[in-house]
C-alpha positions as CSV (number, residue, x, y, z in Angstrom):
1,X,-13.2,8.4,-13.0
2,X,-12.7,8.2,-16.9
3,X,-9.4,10.1,-17.2
4,X,-6.1,8.6,-16.8
5,X,-3.9,9.4,-13.7
6,X,-0.3,10.1,-13.9
7,X,1.7,8.8,-11.0
8,X,4.7,11.3,-10.1
9,X,6.9,8.6,-8.3
10,X,8.4,9.0,-4.7
11,X,10.5,12.1,-4.0
12,X,13.9,10.5,-4.3
13,X,13.2,10.0,-8.2
14,X,14.5,13.0,-9.8
15,X,14.0,15.0,-6.7
16,X,10.4,15.9,-7.5
17,X,7.5,15.7,-5.1
18,X,5.3,12.6,-5.5
19,X,1.8,12.8,-6.4
20,X,-0.9,12.0,-9.0
21,X,-2.0,14.2,-11.7
22,X,-5.1,14.1,-14.0
23,X,-4.5,14.0,-17.7
24,X,-7.6,15.2,-19.9
25,X,-7.2,13.4,-23.1
26,X,-10.0,15.3,-24.7
27,X,-8.1,18.6,-24.4
28,X,-4.7,17.3,-24.0
29,X,-4.0,19.2,-20.8
30,X,-2.5,18.3,-17.7
31,X,-4.2,19.1,-14.4
32,X,-2.9,20.0,-11.1
33,X,-0.7,17.5,-9.2
34,X,-2.1,16.3,-5.8
35,X,0.8,15.9,-3.6
36,X,1.3,12.6,-1.8
37,X,4.1,11.3,0.4
38,X,5.1,8.6,-2.1
39,X,3.5,6.9,-5.4
40,X,5.0,3.9,-6.8
41,X,1.8,1.7,-7.1
42,X,-1.9,2.1,-7.0
43,X,-5.5,0.4,-7.4
44,X,-8.8,1.9,-8.1
45,X,-11.7,0.6,-6.1
46,X,-15.0,2.4,-6.5
47,X,-14.1,6.3,-6.1
48,X,-11.0,5.6,-4.3
49,X,-7.6,5.4,-5.5
50,X,-5.1,3.4,-3.1
51,X,-1.5,4.6,-3.6
52,X,1.6,3.1,-2.0
53,X,5.1,4.1,-1.7
54,X,8.1,4.7,0.6
55,X,9.0,8.2,1.2
56,X,12.7,8.5,2.1
57,X,12.9,8.7,6.1
58,X,9.4,7.6,7.1
59,X,9.5,6.2,10.7
60,X,7.4,3.5,11.7
61,X,6.5,4.6,15.3
62,X,6.2,2.5,18.3
63,X,5.2,-1.0,18.4
64,X,7.6,-2.4,15.8
65,X,11.3,-3.0,15.3
66,X,11.1,-1.9,11.7
67,X,13.2,1.3,11.4
68,X,11.6,2.4,8.1
69,X,8.0,2.2,6.7
70,X,6.1,3.0,3.7
71,X,2.6,4.9,3.3
72,X,-0.8,4.2,1.8
73,X,-2.7,7.3,0.8
74,X,-6.4,7.0,-0.3
75,X,-7.3,9.4,-2.9
76,X,-10.9,10.4,-3.6
77,X,-10.6,10.6,-7.2
78,X,-13.7,12.8,-8.0
79,X,-12.6,15.6,-5.5
80,X,-8.9,14.8,-5.9
81,X,-8.1,14.8,-2.2
82,X,-6.1,12.5,-0.2
83,X,-6.4,10.9,3.4
84,X,-3.6,11.3,5.8
85,X,-0.9,8.9,5.2
86,X,-1.4,5.4,6.8
87,X,1.7,3.4,7.7
88,X,2.6,0.1,5.9
89,X,5.6,-1.9,5.2
90,X,8.6,-0.3,3.3
91,X,10.3,-1.3,0.1
92,X,9.3,-0.9,-3.4
93,X,5.5,-1.4,-3.6
94,X,4.6,-3.2,-6.8
95,X,1.7,-5.3,-5.9
96,X,-2.0,-4.5,-4.7
97,X,-5.1,-6.8,-4.6
98,X,-8.4,-5.9,-3.2
99,X,-10.4,-8.8,-1.6
100,X,-14.0,-9.3,-2.0
101,X,-14.6,-8.4,1.8
102,X,-12.8,-5.1,1.6
103,X,-9.1,-6.3,2.6
104,X,-6.5,-4.4,0.5
105,X,-3.3,-6.4,0.2
106,X,-0.3,-4.0,-0.2
107,X,3.0,-5.9,-1.2
108,X,6.4,-4.9,-1.8
109,X,10.0,-6.0,-2.7
110,X,13.2,-5.1,-1.0
111,X,11.6,-4.3,2.1
112,X,12.8,-4.5,5.7
113,X,12.1,-7.9,7.1
114,X,11.9,-8.1,10.9
115,X,12.6,-11.2,12.7
116,X,12.7,-11.1,16.6
117,X,11.2,-12.9,19.6
118,X,8.3,-10.5,19.8
119,X,7.6,-9.6,16.0
120,X,7.9,-11.2,12.4
121,X,6.9,-9.2,9.5
122,X,7.9,-8.9,5.9
123,X,6.8,-7.0,2.7
124,X,3.0,-7.6,3.0
125,X,0.4,-5.2,4.8
126,X,-3.3,-5.8,4.9
127,X,-5.5,-2.6,5.0
128,X,-9.1,-3.2,6.0
129,X,-11.1,-0.8,4.0
130,X,-14.4,-1.5,5.9
131,X,-13.0,-0.9,9.4
132,X,-9.9,0.8,8.9
133,X,-6.8,-0.7,10.3
134,X,-3.6,-2.3,9.2
135,X,-2.3,-5.9,9.8
136,X,1.2,-7.0,9.1
137,X,1.3,-10.7,8.7
138,X,3.7,-12.6,10.4
139,X,5.6,-13.9,7.4
140,X,8.8,-12.6,5.7
141,X,9.7,-11.8,2.2
142,X,7.8,-11.0,-1.2
143,X,10.2,-11.0,-3.9
144,X,9.7,-11.2,-7.6
145,X,10.7,-14.9,-7.5
146,X,7.7,-15.8,-5.2
147,X,4.5,-17.2,-6.6
148,X,2.1,-14.9,-8.1
149,X,0.6,-12.1,-5.9
150,X,-2.9,-13.6,-6.1
151,X,-1.4,-17.0,-4.6
152,X,0.4,-15.1,-2.1
153,X,-2.5,-13.0,-1.1
154,X,-4.5,-16.3,-0.7
155,X,-1.6,-17.7,1.5
156,X,-1.3,-14.5,3.7
157,X,-5.4,-14.5,4.2
158,X,-5.3,-18.0,5.6
159,X,-2.3,-17.1,7.7
160,X,-3.7,-13.8,9.0
161,X,-6.9,-15.4,9.6
162,X,-5.5,-17.8,12.4
163,X,-3.1,-15.2,13.6
164,X,-3.8,-13.4,17.1
165,X,-2.8,-10.1,15.3
166,X,-5.9,-10.1,13.1
167,X,-9.0,-8.9,14.9
168,X,-11.5,-10.0,13.8
169,X,-10.2,-12.8,11.6
170,X,-11.5,-12.4,7.9
171,X,-14.4,-14.5,7.1
172,X,-13.4,-14.8,3.2
173,X,-10.6,-13.7,0.9
């Protein structure tokens, strides 16, 4: 994709629908908007645009004590179509990084930390792009004061590789 994309932020910003809009710089025209549940941050890898955000009122479902979750949408930038939303941690998504082995690290601030006898999770979700699935590493927090996201990604990758929740463990990060 050689054209810029405009993010229409999550629905609670100015009451609009979140989405992605193509901007044609040659003709100075705005294309149609592809609606998404939320769109605060994204990263392009190949022909896919990974977009994260936290739509108001998104429930997490069974298996977690978290009461609010965010979403990850995968946009085919050539066809301008989106996948069904994938549940990730909530919060303000402002960090993403793709590892060399296809793991997408999605980080947020102001998320809901969960600490219980059966679950610990914070502001990081790891989406496996090669064998789709999400892992929530057993660690809390991710704030602007924490180390750079690259360092946090390396640390979380090491922790996720030893965690029973990661199947199979990553071979490299």
